[in-house]
C-alpha positions in Angstrom: 100.2 94.6 94.0 96.4 94.2 93.7 94.2 95.0 96.9 90.9 93.4 97.4 88.1 93.9 99.6 88.9 92.1 102.9 92.7 92.5 102.6 94.6 93.7 105.3 95.8 97.3 104.2 99.6 97.1 103.6 101.7 98.9 106.4 104.1 101.6 105.7 106.4 103.9 107.0 106.7 107.3 104.9 107.6 111.0 105.5 104.3 113.4 105.5 103.4 116.9 106.5 103.2 115.8 110.2 106.7 113.8 110.1 107.5 110.1 109.5 104.2 108.2 109.8 104.0 104.5 110.8 100.6 103.7 109.0 98.9 101.1 111.1 100.3 102.8 114.4 98.8 106.2 113.1 95.5 104.5 112.2 95.2 103.3 115.7 91.3 102.2 116.4 89.8 104.7 113.9 88.4 103.8 110.4 90.7 105.5 107.7 89.9 107.3 104.5 93.3 106.9 102.3 93.2 108.8 99.3 95.9 109.8 96.5 96.3 112.8 94.3 98.1 113.3 91.1 100.3 116.0 92.1 100.5 119.0 94.2 99.4 122.5 93.4 96.7 120.9 90.9 93.0 122.3 90.6 90.8 119.2 91.1 93.2 118.2 94.2 93.0 121.5 95.7 89.0 121.4 95.9 89.1 117.6 97.2 91.4 118.5 100.1 89.5 121.6 100.8 86.4 119.4 101.2 88.2 116.7 103.0 89.2 119.4 105.5 85.7 121.1 105.9 84.3 117.5 106.7 86.3 117.0 109.7 83.7 117.3 112.3 81.6 114.5 110.3 84.7 112.2 110.0 85.0 112.8 113.8 81.6 111.7 114.6 82.0 108.7 112.7 85.7 107.8 114.3 87.4 108.3 111.0 90.8 109.8 110.2 91.7 111.2 106.7 95.1 111.1 104.9 96.0 111.9 101.9 98.9 111.1 99.5 100.8 112.8 96.7 104.2 112.1 95.0 105.6 115.3 95.9 107.8 116.0 98.7 106.7 117.1 102.2 107.8 120.8 101.9 105.9 121.2 98.7 102.9 119.7 100.4 103.3 122.4 103.3 103.3 125.3 100.6 100.4 123.7 98.8 98.4 123.7 102.2 98.8 127.2 102.5 96.9 127.7 99.1 94.3 125.1 99.8 93.5 126.9 102.9 93.2 130.3 101.4 91.2 129.4 98.2 89.0 126.8 100.0 88.4 128.8 103.3 89.5 125.8 105.5 92.1 124.4 107.7 93.7 121.3 106.6 93.9 119.3 109.8 95.0 116.0 108.3 98.2 114.6 107.2 99.5 114.5 103.3 101.8 111.4 102.8 105.1 112.6 101.0 105.5 109.6 98.6 108.5 110.9 96.5 109.9 107.6 96.1 106.6 106.1 95.2 107.0 103.3 97.8 103.3 103.7 99.0 101.8 104.4 95.4 103.2 101.1 94.2 102.1 99.2 97.5 98.6 100.4 96.9 98.7 100.1 93.2 98.1 103.8 92.8 100.0 104.5 89.5 98.4 103.1 86.4 101.2 103.3 83.8 99.0 103.9 80.7 97.6 107.2 82.2 101.0 108.2 84.0 104.1 106.6 84.7 104.7 108.9 87.6 101.4 110.3 89.0 99.0 108.7 91.1 95.3 108.2 89.9 92.5 109.3 92.3 92.4 105.9 94.3 90.5 105.8 97.7 90.3 103.4 100.3 88.2 102.9 103.4 89.9 100.9 105.9 88.3 99.7 109.1 89.9 99.5 112.6 90.9 96.1 112.0 93.0 97.4 109.4 90.9 95.6 106.7 90.1 97.2 103.3 86.4 97.8 103.2 85.9 99.8 99.9 88.1 100.9 97.0 87.3 103.6 94.4 89.5 104.8 91.6 88.6 108.0 89.8 90.3 109.2 86.5 92.8 112.2 87.2 90.2 114.5 85.6 87.2 113.9 87.8 86.8 114.9 91.4 85.5 112.5 94.0 82.0 112.9 95.7 82.8 113.0 99.5 79.2 112.7 100.4 79.2 109.3 98.8 82.3 108.6 100.9 80.4 109.5 104.1 77.5 107.6 102.8 79.4 104.4 102.4 81.0 104.8 105.8 77.8 105.2 107.5 76.5 102.0 105.7 79.6 99.9 106.5 79.3 101.0 110.2 75.5 100.1 110.3 76.0 96.7 108.6 78.9 95.9 111.1 76.7 96.4 113.8 73.4 95.1 112.9 72.3 92.1 110.6 71.2 94.1 107.6 72.1 95.2 104.1 71.5 98.7 102.7 69.5 99.3 99.4 70.6 101.4 96.5 70.9 105.1 97.1 70.3 104.4 101.1 71.1 107.3 103.3 71.4 107.3 107.1 67.9 106.8 108.5 66.2 105.1 105.5 64.9 101.5 105.6 67.3 98.8 105.2 67.0 95.2 104.1 66.9 91.7 106.0 69.6 89.5 104.4 68.4 86.1 102.8 70.7 84.7 105.5 67.9 85.1 107.9 64.7 83.0 107.7 63.8 81.9 111.2 60.6 83.7 112.2 61.7 83.5 115.8 65.2 85.1 114.9 63.5 87.8 112.7 61.2 88.9 115.5 64.1 89.1 117.7 66.4 90.9 115.5 63.8 93.2 113.9 61.3 94.3 116.5 60.0 97.1 114.2 58.6 94.7 111.8 59.1 94.5 108.0 57.5 94.8 104.6 58.1 92.2 102.2 57.9 93.6 98.5 58.9 89.9 97.6 60.1 86.9 99.4 63.5 87.9 98.9 63.0 91.5 99.4 62.1 92.5 102.9 62.6 96.2 104.2 62.6 97.0 107.9 63.2 100.3 109.7 67.0 101.1 110.4 67.9 100.1 113.7 68.7 102.6 116.4 72.8 103.1 116.4 
């Protein structure tokens, strides 16, 4: 199954480190970062889960829940968490899906047979409170993810959901934003962008970030 931006994130029930999870019910009205790992007790994954645990306050500020997935059983996950917490000096406060039958992995197209017939690649999905997929990123097994980028994208998605703006390349929270080309009426521009704007070109209009 191919999941594209704007699709409804597939619902599922699966075992996890906190027991059976009904995904949509667990997600509730939060944003969700769902990300997969090739296997337990692997070095890159250990660092990534440690980083995710340390970012919990940042996720909480953004109304985001994190949930990981590996094709190992729940008991293995629980043993692995002990290593993660000891080596990364943190507490893993989010669930890890135990996808031993690979049901969720196949539902989300996380297994790429040319790389491995059994292990998931490093897929990541950002899902909004309406259960819509807003971002997908897939990394090779050997490359760890940049979680600063994940937070940056969430900030951009939440900002552009609340205001009629777009974000330029390398944008970070607080930087100027772009007035979309769909907004052309001068009265609407004055109403929506009271701080004014600078036009580098007629199609490139920068305005200070709206207050959240």
